[in-house]
N, C-alpha and C positions, 0 to 999 in steps of 0.2 A: 503493499500500499505505499510506503513512504520512498522506494526504493527509483532513483533516477537511470534506469540503466543505458549506458556509453552504446551497447548494440543493440540492436531489437525496441522492441517497443516499451514507453518509458509510465510508468503506470502513473505519477505525481501529474505527468502531462497530460492524461487522461482522464484522469477526474477532477482537475482545474476546467477542462473543455465542457466535461458531463457536466459538472454546477453552473457554470454559465448556459448553458444547454436549458438547461431545467428552470433556471429563472428567465429567460427569456419565451418559454414553453408555458411557464403558469401565467404568465402577466398577459396569453393572449385570451384566456377564458375571459369570454364574453362579460361577465360581470366585473370584472374586474377594469377591463380594455376599457369599459363605459362609463364606470366611476370613479375611477382614478387614470384618465388616459392617460399623462405627462406621466406616471411611473410606470405605465406598458409604453412610451414614447421611448423614454431615456433610458430604459432596461434592456432597447435594442438595440443601444451602440454599443453592447457587450460581444458583439457579433465580433468586432476587433479580436478579444483574448478569446473568443470562441476558437476562431480559424487560426490564428498562433498557436496554442497551445494543442489543435488537434494536429496540425503540420507535427507538430513537437512530438505528440504523442505515436504517430503511424509513420512518420519518415515521409518525406517531400516525394519521393518517387509512388507514393500510394495516392497523393493527391490532385496526379493528374487529369485524372476524370472532370474534377470539378474547377481544374484551374483557367481553362477557356471563359468559363462564366464570370470567376472572378479576378481576372485579369480586366476584362471590359469595365466590371463595377470600378475598379482602381482608377481607370485611366476617365471613367465620365467623371467619377468622385474630384480628381486631382483638375480637373478642368472645371468644375462647376467650383471648386475652392478658386481659383485663379481668375474666373470671374468675378465672384463676390466682393473680390478685393478692390475692385473698381466702384467708383463713387458715380451716379449718374445724373444726368442735367432732369430736374423735375420741373415742367414750364409754369405749370398753375393747377388748380385745385375746383373743382365747382364744388361747394356746397350745397346740399339739398336740406330744407326740410323733414326730410320723413328719415333723419339720422343717416343719413349715407352721402357717401361722397366720391366724386369721381378725379382721379389723379390722371395728368396729363404728362406723362413721360417723349422727351427729344430722343428719336431714334434714327439713327443711318437708313437712306431709302433701301440700300442693300438688305437690311433684315427683310424677309418675310416668313409668314407662319400663316398656318389653317384656322379658320375661324373655330372657337370652342377650344383652343388653347388656353395653358394659365403661365402664370410667372409666378418667381416665388421674391416677395418684398420683404426687407431688412429696413427696418428704421430705426437706428440707434439710440437716438432721444428718446424713443417710449421702451424699447428691450433691444440690448446691445447680442441675446443670443437667440430670440426666435425670431423664426423666417416661417411668413403665411405666404402659401399659393394662393392666387385669385384668378378669376376668368377674365380673362384679356377683353372687351368690349369694342374695340376699334377693328380693322381690317387693314390690315396692310397694303393694299391696292386702293382704298377709300381713303386713307390717310399715311400716305408715303412716308413722312416727316413725325407722325405721333404714336404714340403708345399710350394707351389707355384701359384703365381699370375702375372698377365699382368696387369700393367698399361698404357694408353695409354692418352698424352698429350692433353688434349680436354676439359679443364678447368683451374682456378686460382690454386687451389688446386694441381693438378696432373702437373701442368707447373711446380710449384715451386720445387716439388719433381724432376721433371727431370734435373731443370736445378743443384738443389744441389747434383745430383749425376752426373754429365755430366763435372763439375767444373775437370780441371788438375790435382788437390788434392784434393779430394773428402775426406770426413770425414770417419775416421774408426769404427766409431760406431754410429749407429741410434738406437734409442729408439723407439719401437712400443707396442703398444697392440691393441690386437683381441679380436672380438666377434665371436662367432659362432665354426664349420662352420655350414651352413643352407642348405638345399636342397632339393628337391623331397626326397621322401620316397621307392621309386624306378624308374629306368630308363627300356624302350621297346626296346631300339635301339638294343638290343644282338640278339633278335628274329627273325628280317630281314635277307633273304639271300643276301642282296646289298642294302649298305647305300649311297644315292646320296644328298651332302651336299654342300649345298649354301652358301656363305658367302660375306657381305659385308663391310669392313675397318676392322674394329677391332672386328665386329661381328664372326672373326675366332677364339674369344678366348674360348667359351664353348665347341667348334667342339675339341681344342687341349687333353681336359680331357678324350673325348669320343676315341682319336685314342689312348690315351696310355692307357686307360684301355682294348679295342681291342689288343692291343699287348697284356697284361699280358693276357690275353683270350686265345689268338692264342697260348702262349706257354703254359698255366695250363690246358687248357681245353682238352681233347679229339675231342670232335667236332671243326669242321671247323670254323673262325670265320668268320663272312659277307665281301664280298666284298664292297671295298670303295673306293670313287669317291667323290674326294675335288675337290669344285669349287669355291676360293676364285676371288673375284673382289677387286680391289685396285686401289686408284688413282693415286699415285704415286709410281715408279719404287722401289722408298725407301722402301714403307710398305711392299715391298716383303723378306724382312729379318723377317717379323713376323712369316714367315714358318721357322725359323731356331729353333722355339719352340714349334716345332710337337713335338719332342722327349725330353726329359733331357738332361741338361747340362751336368751331371755328367755320367759315363759310368754305362751301364747297361749289364745286366746278360742274357738279355733277346734275345731269336734269331729274329731278323728283319726280317728276310728273310718269316717268315711265316704267317705275316700280308701281307694282298693283299691291298695296295693302291697306286692310282692314281691320281696325282695332275694335276688340267688345268687350272692353273692362268690366270687372268686377266689385265692387264693395262689397264684404262679406259682414263685416259687422257696427255697421254703420245704416239707418234707414235714411233716404232723402239728400239732399243735397245739404252740403257743410255751408253753414250761414256766418261762421265767424270769418275774418279777415285770413287769407291763407297768406303764410310766411314766403318772401319770395328767394332763389335760390341766388348764391353770391359768387364770384368768381375770385379766387385770390391770386396774384401772379409772384411768382418768385424769381428773387435773385439770382444769376447763375454762381456756383463756385469756384475758387480757381482751379480745381483738380475735376469739377464735373464733366461729365461727358456723354454724348448720346447711346443711348444703348443700341448696343452692333452685337453681327453674329461674333460668336468666340472664336469660329474658327473660319470666317470671313465668307465668302460665297457660293464657293465650293467646300463646303463643309465635309462632304461625303470623302472627297478623294484626300484631305489633310488629315481626318480621320484615321482613314485606310492607312496614310503613311507613318503617322504616330504607330498603330497596330503593328505594322510590318517590318519597320526602325528598331521599336523597342525591343519587339520580338525579337530580332538579329543580336540585337547585345546583348540582350539577357543571357541567349544560347553563349553567344561568343565568351560573355564572362564567367561564364560555368565551364566552358570547356576548356579555358587558360587555367582557370582553379585547378579546375579536378586534376590536368595534366600536369601541371609544374608546382602544385600544393600537395592537395591532396591522393595523388597515384602514387609520387616518392616517398610520404610517410607510408602508406599503405605496404608498400613493396620492399622499400628497402630495410624498412624496421622489423619487418611483420609484424605489425600492429593494423585492428581496424581502427580505422579515423570515426570517431563519434557522429553518429548519424542526428542526434539534434544540433551539435555545430554545423556540420554540412547542411541541415536545414535553415539554419539560420544564417549561412553564406546565402541558398539560394533564395530567400526571401528578401533579402537587403538586396541583391542582384536585380531582384523585380522590380523592386520601388528605386533604385536607382535610376534603370532602364525606361522607365515609364516618367518618371522625374524629369530628366532631362531632355529626353524627345517631344512631350508633349509641354514643357515650358518652352523651349526654341521655338515649337511650330504655334505657340500663344502669343509671345512679342513679335513674332515676324508678322502675323497676321494683324497683330496690335498697331503695329507701326505703318503697314499699307492701310488699316481702316482711318488714321489720322488721316488720310487726303480726304477722304468721305466727310470727317468729321468736321474740317476746317471750313468744307462748305455749308455749314448749316451754320447760318448766325446767330450767337448766342447774346442776344440784346437786351439788357433791360426791357421787362413791359411796362405799361403804365399803369397809376394807382388802379386797383381792381374798381371793378363797378357791378353793383347789381345789376341783376340780365332782370330783362324787360318784360317782366309777367310771363316766364316760361310755366309756373307752376299753377297758372290760377285758370287755363284753358280749358282742362278737364270738365269743370263745373256743368258747363252746358252739354246736356246728356247726349244730342247729335250733332255737335257742331263739331264741323271739319277741321281736319288741322293745318289751317291755313292758317293761325293765328302764330303759328312757329315763323320769326322772323326770316324771308326769305328762303322759306321753306314750304313745299306744300306737297301733298300725296292725293293718290287716285282714290278714291274711299272716304269713309268717314268713318268716326268713331263715335262707341257709343259706351255709354257707362251707365252699370245698372247696381244700384246700392242694394242693402239689405235682402241679395238672396247670390245663390253662386251658380257657378255657370253649369247647363245642363249638356253635359257631353255628348249623350247619344244623338240629343235634337240637332245640336252642331254638326256633329261628322254625319247623321242623316241627310241633312241640306246641302251639303259641301259635292258638289258635283266635279267629276275629270278621271280622266282613265287610271290615274297614277296618282295618288293621294299621301302622302309622307306626314303620318303625324306624331310630333315629337312632344314629349314633357318633360320640362323639368319642375319640379315642386316635392311635395311632402308625398310619401309611401302608397298613402289613402289615393290621393289625386293617381299616381302612377298604375298603380292595380285597379282602378276602376276605368279606365280608359286603356289601358291594354285589354282587359275582360269584354269591353265595348267591341275593342276591333279584333277580337279572336270568334267573337261569337258568328262571323258568318254573316254580322249586317251587311257589309259589303266586302268582295275581294278585290278594290283597288287600294285599300287601307292597309299601310304599312307603317307599322307602329316601331316609334325609336325614344327610347328612354334616358333620359338625363336627371339623375338622382341625387339629391340633396342630403345626406341623413345626420342632425347636428345634434349631438350631445352637450348640451350647453352645460358648466360648470363655472366656477370661480375663476377657473383656468379658459385661456382660448381656449373653443371648441374644435373641434375634430369634427372637419366636413370629409366626406367623401362621395367622388364623382366619378358616375357609371355608365358606359354608353353603351345600350345592347343592340345590336342590329342584326337581323337574321341568324339567328344563333350565335352570334358572335360578340367576343365583350371584352371589355379594355377600361382598367381603372385607375385613377388617379386621386394622390390624395389632395384635400383640400383644407384650407387653413391650421397645415401642423407643424407646429415648432419645432424648429432644428437644431438644438445648442452647437451641434458639430461646426455648422456654417459658420461660428464668429471669427 
């Protein structure tokens, strides 16, 4: 039990790996994971000890079957760390009366991402350790020099951010670091004739990026874009201010009339229109810092080529180091002194060689692309914006139940907006009245909403309905909430975290 064998299996290392593995496994029990989420999250960082002592336990030669996956993880983790050390340029923030904030970052035109992508954000003035991923609401095609996210106050971290930005005299500079963006490799919403999108509360955020992308497609493509029916459900009338985010805050040269959009909004916990005067949204402009830079692709425009270069070059360096070490150091000891070299020491040498090869190649490629991106960054003028002004009534248009979207300044949609108070959307009726040869049904909201819509789509009501789910499961505690987003389409799914703090990214 207490022996560390020089040759063969090491019991002590195996016991340490077993204990760390059991600790990781125990915190995955649903009751612990949901009620004490941060314990679950921080405990999983023991994976470092688990992997190291597992290799020391069985020897490096037995770990080749798991090496490729962990090798790629180390490369990704290092690149994320290098990107997180940069300070990004936060241009403005739009503070909404519904306890939500839209952050607008500057980005290089060469950075492209798909709709429904997410990005990790760290604000040291709130917490130096916590990183939270949020859905990107902008479109890289419609907003080539801006990247936007919407943050709803649903936890301690987001509440502190809202309070800081909603003060009478907010700060004129906010230091922010990011990782990403990350997202689906492709999106399929453009292949439908009609899109019916149901959202609940802050679940509308991934649909904002889709609508902006469809607006770009409607103006750039010769083919007509799909018709869109957006059915958002909110608890309070103040939450209707989220609809102000459907289009960028800055002016756009795209023809809004080409996008066929209808909005049927529902306020479930209020009966009748609100009578009190509504608070207007406010825009805050930030001064650029000396080290602030636009968000750029971490490996440049040809990221796949540079990533392949890192993998190939680091692998060659690693194998070369192992070969040299074995031939000129380990081999003479094994054969000239008739001794067998320690398995544990040999495993340590191999692990160090892996880390050195990955760190060298990834850092060189990252710095090279950072130098190349500096040319694009200089093209973006980082000038100070004027004193923030209150937006002209963007949050008051929705109180007219059948009022068209013409009240948005310089923006209009084909279609109308209808707001219903004191009732919930009738999913079956809305889907029955939808006509089209191929109808995509997207749902982003509570589990009950997703289940109800999925049941209707699978009941045989129409063969043209194709269901896709974007779920947000929140476990609200005194700590930042854990939100998971899953997207299921045609019996396939992929999962990504949302609002998960990561202390290792400090």
